[in-house]
N, CA, C and O of each residue as an XYZ file, in Angstrom:
680
protein
N     -45.044    -20.346    228.151
C     -45.307    -21.346    229.106
C     -45.883    -22.624    228.809
O     -46.073    -22.559    227.595
N     -46.279    -23.765    229.208
C     -45.885    -24.786    229.097
C     -47.675    -25.430    228.856
O     -48.463    -25.663    229.773
N     -47.903    -25.573    227.569
C     -50.055    -26.079    227.479
C     -50.792    -26.406    228.635
O     -52.007    -26.410    228.436
N     -50.407    -26.701    229.868
C     -51.532    -26.999    230.663
C     -50.958    -26.055    231.986
O     -51.234    -26.031    233.186
N     -50.323    -25.546    231.397
C     -50.731    -23.856    231.994
C     -50.649    -22.670    231.379
O     -50.088    -21.648    231.774
N     -51.383    -22.911    230.154
C     -51.792    -22.079    229.974
C     -53.437    -21.817    230.861
O     -54.137    -22.687    231.380
N     -53.679    -20.384    230.790
C     -55.002    -20.210    231.455
C     -56.607    -20.300    230.377
O     -56.747    -19.957    229.203
N     -57.249    -20.674    230.986
C     -58.152    -21.435    229.784
C     -59.338    -20.123    230.728
O     -59.209    -19.575    231.823
N     -60.822    -19.999    229.276
C     -61.653    -18.992    229.647
C     -62.765    -19.826    230.330
O     -63.271    -20.946    230.272
N     -62.850    -18.830    230.908
C     -64.172    -19.050    232.362
C     -65.248    -18.749    231.942
O     -65.134    -18.522    230.738
N     -66.495    -18.587    232.360
C     -67.878    -17.029    232.565
C     -68.025    -17.622    233.994
O     -67.800    -18.592    234.718
N     -68.553    -16.383    233.907
C     -68.914    -15.439    235.432
C     -70.077    -16.356    236.174
O     -71.222    -16.357    235.722
N     -69.767    -17.030    237.177
C     -70.985    -18.449    238.100
C     -71.947    -17.507    238.365
O     -73.051    -17.914    238.727
N     -71.715    -16.129    238.238
C     -73.112    -15.082    238.142
C     -74.779    -15.235    237.156
O     -76.009    -15.261    237.194
N     -73.244    -15.310    236.152
C     -74.348    -15.808    234.838
C     -75.132    -16.943    234.912
O     -74.842    -17.920    235.602
N     -76.512    -16.802    233.946
C     -76.745    -18.995    233.194
C     -75.810    -19.369    232.065
O     -75.190    -18.517    231.428
N     -75.765    -20.061    231.943
C     -74.180    -20.740    230.491
C     -75.384    -19.453    229.633
O     -76.394    -18.761    229.760
N     -74.054    -19.956    228.576
C     -74.314    -19.188    227.531
C     -74.897    -17.649    227.404
O     -75.217    -17.380    226.247
N     -75.008    -17.066    227.926
C     -74.580    -14.841    228.267
C     -73.945    -14.326    228.123
O     -74.235    -13.167    227.826
N     -72.732    -14.658    228.189
C     -71.369    -14.152    228.554
C     -71.705    -13.077    228.903
O     -71.860    -12.193    228.060
N     -71.893    -12.863    230.114
C     -71.909    -12.067    231.405
C     -71.057    -10.846    231.766
O     -70.023    -11.304    232.253
N     -71.000     -9.452    231.758
C     -69.918     -8.663    231.837
C     -68.837     -9.126    232.658
O     -67.680     -9.006    232.257
N     -69.106     -9.655    233.791
C     -68.072     -9.914    234.849
C     -67.228    -11.417    234.722
O     -67.660    -12.364    234.064
N     -65.983    -11.430    235.462
C     -65.394    -12.269    235.504
C     -65.032    -12.761    237.295
O     -64.227    -12.137    237.987
N     -65.653    -13.725    237.685
C     -65.209    -14.136    238.767
C     -64.267    -15.397    238.613
O     -63.747    -15.865    237.600
N     -64.196    -15.891    240.231
C     -63.701    -17.058    240.224
C     -64.199    -18.072    239.783
O     -65.424    -18.195    239.759
N     -63.053    -19.397    239.161
C     -64.450    -20.306    238.255
C     -63.380    -21.483    238.542
O     -62.417    -21.132    239.224
N     -63.412    -22.869    238.106
C     -63.058    -24.083    238.199
C     -61.483    -24.024    237.555
O     -60.511    -24.556    238.092
N     -61.453    -23.235    236.243
C     -60.819    -23.319    235.926
C     -59.541    -22.621    236.462
O     -58.366    -22.987    236.431
N     -60.112    -21.530    236.949
C     -58.674    -20.887    237.983
C     -58.301    -21.824    238.894
O     -57.136    -22.209    238.994
N     -59.395    -22.311    239.715
C     -58.596    -23.190    240.641
C     -57.658    -24.281    240.050
O     -56.809    -24.918    240.674
N     -57.854    -24.343    239.220
C     -57.475    -25.610    238.410
C     -55.464    -25.230    238.186
O     -54.365    -25.598    238.601
N     -56.130    -24.239    237.219
C     -54.874    -23.989    237.198
C     -53.995    -22.833    237.867
O     -53.072    -22.114    237.484
N     -54.840    -23.024    239.242
C     -53.455    -21.945    239.844
C     -53.509    -24.096    241.008
O     -52.407    -24.644    240.995
N     -54.049    -24.480    241.362
C     -53.198    -25.917    241.492
C     -52.128    -26.694    240.421
O     -51.435    -27.627    240.825
N     -52.071    -26.277    239.197
C     -51.154    -27.116    237.989
C     -49.631    -26.166    238.570
O     -48.485    -26.529    238.834
N     -50.204    -25.070    238.584
C     -49.400    -23.682    239.215
C     -48.501    -23.702    240.530
O     -47.446    -23.093    240.710
N     -49.173    -24.549    241.401
C     -48.593    -24.335    243.107
C     -47.702    -26.064    242.600
O     -46.597    -26.200    243.125
N     -48.180    -27.274    241.645
C     -47.204    -28.822    242.118
C     -46.311    -27.952    241.384
O     -45.291    -27.725    242.035
N     -46.338    -27.464    240.407
C     -44.689    -27.067    239.392
C     -43.942    -26.480    240.901
O     -42.760    -26.806    241.015
N     -44.436    -25.786    241.863
C     -43.754    -24.420    242.847
C     -43.240    -25.195    243.389
O     -42.016    -25.220    243.261
N     -43.959    -26.321    244.354
C     -43.837    -27.128    245.604
C     -43.069    -28.162    244.654
O     -41.937    -28.020    245.117
N     -42.976    -28.800    243.964
C     -42.399    -30.286    243.535
C     -42.912    -31.392    244.443
O     -44.076    -31.792    244.468
N     -42.028    -31.783    245.096
C     -42.582    -32.864    246.204
C     -42.915    -32.777    247.238
O     -42.966    -33.670    248.084
N     -43.328    -31.169    247.377
C     -43.469    -30.790    249.067
C     -45.185    -31.153    248.879
O     -45.500    -31.388    247.713
N     -45.846    -31.191    249.480
C     -46.909    -32.436    249.389
C     -47.304    -31.516    250.648
O     -48.430    -31.047    250.482
N     -46.615    -31.057    252.049
C     -47.176    -30.628    252.868
C     -47.813    -29.154    252.778
O     -48.468    -28.554    253.630
N     -47.482    -28.813    251.683
C     -46.801    -26.855    251.010
C     -47.972    -27.326    250.639
O     -48.877    -27.168    251.458
N     -48.374    -28.155    249.093
C     -49.326    -28.335    248.333
C     -50.231    -28.272    248.630
O     -51.081    -27.769    247.895
N     -50.689    -28.994    250.496
C     -52.341    -29.035    250.968
C     -52.641    -28.040    251.376
O     -53.759    -27.654    251.038
N     -51.987    -27.321    252.103
C     -52.285    -26.327    252.484
C     -52.399    -25.154    251.766
O     -53.210    -24.310    252.148
N     -51.826    -24.993    250.941
C     -52.115    -24.079    249.739
C     -53.915    -24.884    248.772
O     -55.028    -24.362    248.707
N     -53.601    -25.773    248.402
C     -55.001    -26.138    247.948
C     -56.387    -25.689    249.054
O     -57.413    -25.084    248.744
N     -56.069    -26.107    250.104
C     -56.900    -25.780    251.536
C     -57.169    -24.062    251.664
O     -58.278    -23.638    251.991
N     -55.759    -22.942    251.298
C     -56.669    -22.053    251.257
C     -57.018    -21.261    250.486
O     -57.471    -20.169    250.829
N     -56.863    -21.694    249.078
C     -57.882    -21.638    247.897
C     -58.704    -21.829    247.445
O     -59.026    -21.248    246.408
N     -59.762    -23.167    248.293
C     -60.987    -23.767    248.398
C     -61.224    -22.870    248.705
O     -61.917    -22.141    247.995
N     -60.584    -22.317    250.398
C     -61.661    -21.900    251.455
C     -61.797    -20.213    250.584
O     -62.558    -19.418    251.135
N     -61.202    -19.816    249.515
C     -61.368    -17.923    249.430
C     -62.581    -18.690    248.130
O     -63.533    -17.930    247.953
N     -62.651    -19.839    247.372
C     -63.359    -19.458    246.464
C     -64.623    -20.456    247.329
O     -65.670    -20.686    246.724
N     -64.448    -20.942    248.593
C     -65.915    -21.377    248.634
C     -66.717    -19.410    249.810
O     -67.865    -18.995    249.969
N     -65.488    -18.917    250.232
C     -65.907    -17.975    250.930
C     -65.930    -16.798    249.635
O     -65.965    -15.699    250.188
N     -65.924    -16.648    248.328
C     -66.366    -16.339    247.093
C     -67.748    -16.376    246.994
O     -68.635    -15.702    247.519
N     -67.749    -16.974    246.490
C     -69.096    -18.229    246.388
C     -70.294    -17.866    247.586
O     -71.410    -17.554    247.170
N     -70.078    -17.906    248.889
C     -71.045    -17.587    249.214
C     -70.918    -16.300    249.505
O     -71.741    -16.476    250.404
N     -70.620    -14.963    249.615
C     -70.279    -14.054    249.241
C     -71.400    -13.602    248.013
O     -71.931    -12.495    248.100
N     -71.647    -14.289    247.153
C     -72.352    -13.775    246.147
C     -73.784    -14.597    245.974
O     -74.439    -14.527    244.934
N     -74.187    -15.384    247.121
C     -75.111    -16.320    247.036
C     -74.916    -17.099    246.045
O     -75.760    -17.330    245.179
N     -73.679    -17.612    246.096
C     -73.437    -18.981    244.268
C     -73.562    -20.563    245.176
O     -73.763    -20.854    246.355
N     -73.359    -21.216    244.112
C     -72.622    -22.976    244.311
C     -71.442    -23.106    244.073
O     -70.820    -22.209    243.505
N     -70.773    -24.448    244.518
C     -69.609    -24.087    243.849
C     -70.250    -25.332    242.725
O     -71.237    -26.052    242.876
N     -69.189    -25.252    241.474
C     -69.725    -26.853    240.345
C     -69.914    -27.679    240.906
O     -69.236    -28.201    241.791
N     -71.037    -27.990    240.420
C     -72.181    -29.021    240.376
C     -72.825    -29.706    241.513
O     -73.418    -30.785    241.536
N     -72.560    -28.775    242.538
C     -73.561    -28.726    243.934
C     -75.416    -28.112    244.028
O     -75.903    -27.306    243.235
N     -75.856    -28.499    244.726
C     -77.356    -27.921    243.712
C     -77.888    -26.681    244.750
O     -77.295    -26.959    245.792
N     -78.294    -26.065    244.883
C     -79.541    -24.689    244.888
C     -80.902    -24.839    245.043
O     -81.595    -25.470    244.245
N     -81.310    -24.303    246.006
C     -82.873    -24.593    245.479
C     -82.843    -22.647    246.420
O     -82.112    -22.266    247.335
N     -83.858    -21.943    245.729
C     -84.358    -21.210    245.673
C     -85.937    -20.235    245.959
O     -86.893    -20.389    245.200
N     -85.973    -19.550    246.796
C     -87.394    -19.572    247.394
C     -89.007    -20.192    246.090
O     -90.060    -20.816    246.227
N     -88.058    -19.339    244.658
C     -89.010    -19.129    242.774
C     -88.986    -20.346    242.587
O     -90.015    -20.879    242.171
N     -87.812    -21.138    242.836
C     -88.402    -22.714    242.104
C     -89.145    -23.552    242.413
O     -89.823    -24.330    241.742
N     -88.940    -23.294    244.253
C     -89.643    -24.342    244.718
C     -91.444    -23.347    244.526
O     -91.731    -23.110    245.700
N     -92.194    -22.964    243.942
C     -92.704    -22.596    244.065
C     -93.579    -22.190    242.410
O     -94.697    -21.699    242.253
N     -92.431    -22.673    241.234
C     -92.612    -22.968    239.884
C     -94.398    -24.002    239.811
O     -94.304    -24.916    240.630
N     -95.333    -24.024    239.334
C     -96.058    -24.841    239.110
C     -95.574    -25.280    237.503
O     -96.624    -25.689    237.010
N     -94.314    -25.410    236.277
C     -93.899    -25.928    235.313
C     -95.617    -25.964    234.358
O     -96.666    -26.251    234.934
N     -95.556    -25.711    233.295
C     -96.546    -26.082    231.889
C     -96.198    -26.455    231.191
O     -95.338    -27.260    231.547
N     -96.326    -26.398    229.992
C     -95.554    -27.369    228.756
C     -95.662    -25.591    228.098
O     -96.310    -24.548    228.186
N     -94.012    -26.506    227.144
C     -94.128    -25.042    226.336
C     -95.467    -24.900    225.466
O     -96.381    -25.697    225.253
N     -95.156    -23.136    224.901
C     -96.418    -23.089    224.343
C     -95.437    -23.380    222.189
O     -95.778    -24.039    221.206
N     -94.544    -22.685    222.413
C     -94.354    -23.193    220.975
C     -92.924    -24.232    221.153
O     -91.731    -23.945    221.244
N     -93.644    -25.531    221.155
C     -92.325    -26.796    221.048
C     -90.966    -26.378    220.335
O     -89.804    -26.528    220.714
N     -91.464    -25.827    219.224
C     -90.699    -25.741    218.210
C     -89.589    -25.243    218.291
O     -88.526    -25.495    217.725
N     -89.989    -24.270    219.278
C     -88.403    -22.822    219.195
C     -89.577    -21.506    219.208
O     -90.686    -21.219    218.757
N     -88.445    -20.933    220.088
C     -88.359    -19.602    220.560
C     -89.531    -18.844    219.614
O     -89.437    -18.515    218.432
N     -90.924    -18.644    220.749
C     -92.257    -17.820    220.160
C     -91.287    -16.561    219.453
O     -91.051    -16.674    218.250
N     -90.905    -15.745    219.960
C     -90.910    -13.995    219.233
C     -89.829    -14.267    217.675
O     -89.988    -13.637    216.629
N     -88.742    -15.373    217.909
C     -88.421    -16.144    217.405
C     -88.941    -16.186    215.863
O     -88.836    -15.395    214.926
N     -89.650    -17.676    216.044
C     -90.377    -17.817    215.037
C     -91.231    -17.147    214.391
O     -91.476    -17.524    213.245
N     -92.122    -15.641    215.077
C     -92.859    -14.888    214.335
C     -92.455    -14.011    213.602
O     -93.054    -13.516    212.648
N     -91.416    -13.760    213.994
C     -90.587    -12.560    213.355
C     -89.547    -13.732    212.022
O     -89.141    -13.027    211.097
N     -89.284    -14.706    211.920
C     -88.574    -15.378    210.856
C     -87.197    -15.245    211.367
O     -86.352    -15.217    210.473
N     -86.710    -15.147    212.688
C     -85.139    -14.720    212.872
C     -84.431    -15.980    213.645
O     -85.255    -16.753    214.134
N     -83.081    -16.326    213.842
C     -82.627    -17.750    214.405
C     -82.302    -16.885    215.887
O     -82.348    -15.782    216.432
N     -81.952    -18.277    216.052
C     -81.994    -18.546    218.009
C     -80.340    -18.945    218.194
O     -79.687    -18.861    217.154
N     -79.612    -19.368    219.413
C     -78.734    -19.558    219.744
C     -78.770    -20.967    220.427
O     -78.592    -22.099    219.978
N     -79.127    -20.391    221.931
C     -80.465    -21.993    222.656
C     -81.309    -21.580    223.326
O     -81.200    -20.490    223.888
N     -82.150    -22.188    223.414
C     -83.604    -22.417    224.172
C     -83.830    -22.088    225.619
O     -83.082    -22.574    226.466
N     -84.519    -21.532    225.851
C     -85.612    -20.990    228.111
C     -86.333    -21.880    227.735
O     -86.139    -22.231    226.571
N     -87.235    -22.475    228.372
C     -88.426    -22.372    228.845
C     -88.925    -22.078    230.628
O     -88.648    -22.594    231.710
N     -90.069    -20.597    229.991
C     -89.941    -20.223    231.483
C     -91.097    -20.908    232.278
O     -92.168    -20.655    231.725
N     -91.218    -21.532    233.167
C     -91.501    -22.178    234.329
C     -92.863    -21.837    234.762
O     -93.452    -22.658    235.465
N     -93.459    -20.705    234.429
C     -93.839    -20.322    234.806
C     -95.364    -20.471    234.185
O     -96.402    -20.745    234.787
N     -95.116    -20.153    232.534
C     -96.285    -19.502    231.758
C     -95.938    -20.887    230.850
O     -96.874    -21.073    230.072
N     -95.101    -21.706    230.734
C     -94.675    -22.131    229.303
C     -93.785    -21.314    228.014
O     -93.105    -21.997    227.249
N     -93.854    -19.939    227.872
C     -93.099    -19.438    227.290
C     -91.828    -19.845    226.984
O     -90.997    -20.149    227.840
N     -91.526    -19.877    225.107
C     -89.562    -20.580    225.159
C     -89.590    -19.500    224.441
O     -90.402    -18.963    223.688
N     -88.112    -19.200    224.978
C     -87.534    -18.013    224.095
C     -86.182    -18.226    224.392
O     -85.910    -18.779    225.458
N     -85.186    -17.842    223.542
C     -84.337    -17.753    223.253
C     -82.933    -16.979    224.305
O     -82.816    -16.044    225.097
N     -82.325    -17.732    223.880
C     -80.939    -16.721    225.171
C     -80.706    -15.752    225.088
O     -81.306    -15.174    224.183
N     -79.754    -14.935    225.893
C     -78.701    -13.992    225.921
C     -77.925    -14.028    225.018
O     -77.247    -13.009    224.885
N     -77.698    -15.101    224.093
C     -76.835    -14.800    222.829
C     -76.996    -14.700    222.016
O     -76.147    -14.366    221.190
N     -78.074    -14.909    221.795
C     -79.316    -14.944    220.593
C     -79.491    -13.139    220.600
O     -79.511    -12.292    221.494
N     -79.580    -13.110    219.372
C     -79.771    -11.498    218.824
C     -80.760    -10.947    219.831
O     -80.423     -9.792    220.088
N     -82.053    -11.369    220.638
C     -83.487    -11.361    220.242
C     -83.371    -11.034    222.258
O     -84.102    -10.293    222.915
N     -82.282    -11.833    222.724
C     -82.787    -12.263    223.805
C     -84.443    -12.290    224.659
O     -84.847    -11.667    225.640
N     -84.995    -13.143    223.909
C     -86.511    -12.916    224.542
C     -86.085    -13.774    225.649
O     -86.025    -12.897    226.510
N     -85.860    -14.486    226.051
C     -85.882    -15.277    227.621
C     -85.707    -14.459    228.763
O     -85.928    -14.797    229.926
N     -85.406    -13.654    228.468
C     -84.517    -12.489    229.483
C     -85.245    -11.501    229.392
O     -85.279    -10.769    230.380
N     -86.001    -11.165    228.297
C     -87.262     -9.873    228.128
C     -88.316    -10.490    228.606
O     -89.016     -9.924    229.446
N     -88.556    -11.526    228.235
C     -89.378    -12.200    228.987
C     -90.044    -11.832    230.474
O     -90.804    -10.920    230.800
N     -89.539    -12.745    231.117
C     -88.935    -12.565    232.632
C     -88.858    -11.467    233.165
O     -89.243    -11.370    234.330
N     -88.224    -10.056    232.320
C     -88.272     -8.880    232.755
C     -89.849     -8.318    232.722
O     -90.567     -7.799    233.577
N     -90.029     -8.664    231.367
C     -91.578     -8.128    231.142
C     -92.460     -8.134    232.495
O     -93.004     -7.158    233.013
N     -92.471     -9.820    233.056
C     -93.673    -10.707    233.311
C     -93.330    -11.058    233.775
O     -93.540    -12.266    233.888
N     -91.978    -10.095    234.948
C     -91.535    -11.021    236.006
C     -91.406    -12.653    236.721
O     -91.004    -13.132    237.782
N     -91.913    -13.068    235.639
C     -92.334    -14.944    235.651
C     -89.965    -15.194    235.977
O     -89.067    -14.926    235.178
N     -89.909    -15.511    236.775
C     -88.509    -15.670    238.218
C     -87.438    -16.769    237.311
O     -86.229    -16.602    237.145
N     -88.413    -18.098    236.716
C     -87.648    -18.714    236.438
C     -87.406    -20.077    235.146
O     -88.270    -20.906    234.860
N     -86.077    -19.997    234.558
C     -86.603    -20.422    233.295
C     -86.166    -22.067    233.368
O     -86.104    -22.457    234.534
N     -85.948    -22.788    232.665
C     -85.590    -24.021    232.680
C     -84.613    -24.042    230.938
O     -84.932    -23.237    230.062
N     -83.587    -24.967    230.743
C     -82.714    -25.111    229.604
C     -83.747    -25.847    228.608
O     -84.243    -26.887    229.040
N     -84.200    -25.331    227.061
C     -84.891    -26.170    226.707
C     -84.254    -26.777    225.161
O     -84.636    -27.065    224.026
N     -83.062    -26.740    225.980
C     -81.759    -27.879    224.640
C     -81.920    -28.986    225.100
O     -82.105    -29.452    226.225
N     -81.776    -29.588    223.506
C     -82.026    -31.572    223.893
C     -80.976    -32.222    225.426
O     -79.782    -32.520    225.389
N     -81.279    -32.242    225.821
C     -81.099    -33.673    227.433
C     -79.987    -32.526    228.583
O     -79.110    -32.991    229.311
N     -80.328    -30.986    228.478
C     -79.921    -29.866    229.250
C     -80.757    -30.135    230.330
O     -81.955    -30.097    230.048
N     -80.487    -30.386    231.442
C     -81.287    -30.341    232.733
C     -80.837    -28.938    233.424
O     -79.848    -28.883    234.156
N     -81.131    -28.529    233.317
C     -80.607    -27.538    234.629
C     -81.546    -25.837    234.759
O     -82.384    -25.603    233.888
N     -81.390    -25.175    235.466
C     -82.047    -24.144    235.871
C     -82.359    -22.603    236.635
O     -82.009    -22.458    237.807
N     -82.839    -21.804    236.108
C     -81.569    -20.395    236.528
C     -82.908    -19.437    236.982
O     -84.101    -19.283    236.720
N     -82.086    -19.037    237.645
C     -83.737    -18.376    239.325
C     -82.854    -16.383    238.135
O     -81.689    -16.068    237.892
N     -84.099    -15.725    237.825
C     -83.266    -14.211    237.329
C     -83.855    -13.482    238.766
O     -84.824    -12.737    238.623
N     -83.635    -13.557    239.314
C     -84.769    -13.137    240.491
C     -83.113    -12.495    241.394
O     -82.541    -11.455    241.720
N     -82.968    -14.092    241.445
C     -81.967    -14.721    242.491
C     -80.439    -14.436    242.190
O     -79.451    -14.190    242.883
N     -80.722    -14.594    240.715
C     -79.325    -14.350    240.229
C     -78.178    -15.903    239.550
O     -77.187    -15.776    238.831
N     -78.787    -17.286    240.108
C     -78.553    -18.114    240.536
C     -78.862    -19.671    239.694
O     -79.839    -20.418    239.639
N     -78.503    -19.676    239.539
C     -78.472    -21.978    239.301
C     -79.502    -22.362    239.700
O     -80.012    -21.378    240.235
N     -80.320    -23.387    239.811
C     -81.149    -23.595    240.755
C     -81.135    -24.989    240.392
O     -80.580    -25.514    239.427
N     -81.830    -25.517    241.313
C     -82.000    -27.289    240.884
C     -82.992    -27.392    239.832
O     -83.950    -26.645    240.030
N     -83.033    -27.808    239.198
C     -84.310    -28.156    237.911
C     -85.829    -29.010    238.890
O     -85.858    -30.123    239.415
N     -86.612    -28.239    238.837
C     -86.940    -28.919    239.789
C     -88.086    -29.790    239.093
O     -88.909    -29.307    238.316
N     -88.036    -31.165    239.477
C     -88.654    -32.065    239.082
C     -89.704    -32.255    238.436
O     -89.757    -33.193    237.640
N     -90.644    -31.514    238.606
C     -91.839    -31.578    238.122
C     -91.902    -30.283    236.556
O     -92.949    -29.775    236.154
N     -90.486    -30.020    235.943
C     -90.923    -29.490    234.549
C     -90.162    -30.777    233.879
O     -90.399    -30.894    232.677
N     -89.153    -31.920    234.531
C     -88.552    -32.953    233.542
C     -89.563    -33.068    232.190
O     -89.251    -32.721    231.051
N     -91.002    -33.713    232.661
C     -91.487    -34.279    231.618
C     -91.599    -33.071    230.614
O     -91.836    -33.432    229.461
N     -91.482    -31.748    230.802
C     -91.447    -30.469    229.827
C     -90.815    -30.563    228.398
O     -91.271    -30.460    227.259
N     -89.484    -30.820    228.971
C     -88.088    -30.572    228.408
C     -87.659    -31.471    227.329
O     -87.915    -32.667    227.191
N     -87.025    -30.760    226.656
C     -86.396    -31.845    225.422
C     -85.835    -32.992    225.533
O     -85.461    -33.596    224.527
């Protein structure tokens, strides 16, 4: 198999980044691999290629819409993100529970309701998710330097980062 036809790993679009969710659904890499395959199959037949591209994009959009998801790069809001009033992080140095226990984390998440800083689901403690479940605080933002995204645990979807949260991020 040629290197440009080799499958590339993707993550489930229903889980926030770095969680390693259990299911795998259609992703941008799947579409790119299918398009590469079609280019080789159709050769110079651009009409056939255009038709197939439209079919695949339609299936992708239908899959996303059926799951309540968005296309990569598109914006989405939810009622929970629209209602948050972000506050400063309580432990700017890292995950509140990991710091107390002397353990490490992989990535950090900031609760936009109370300022709790917790570790991601790839970390042993999974403190951000545990906090969200225990408190019913629905929206977190990445607390990694330079990252600007948010996740709603209730709707299980990436949402627009509320602009009011930006001053509290790293």
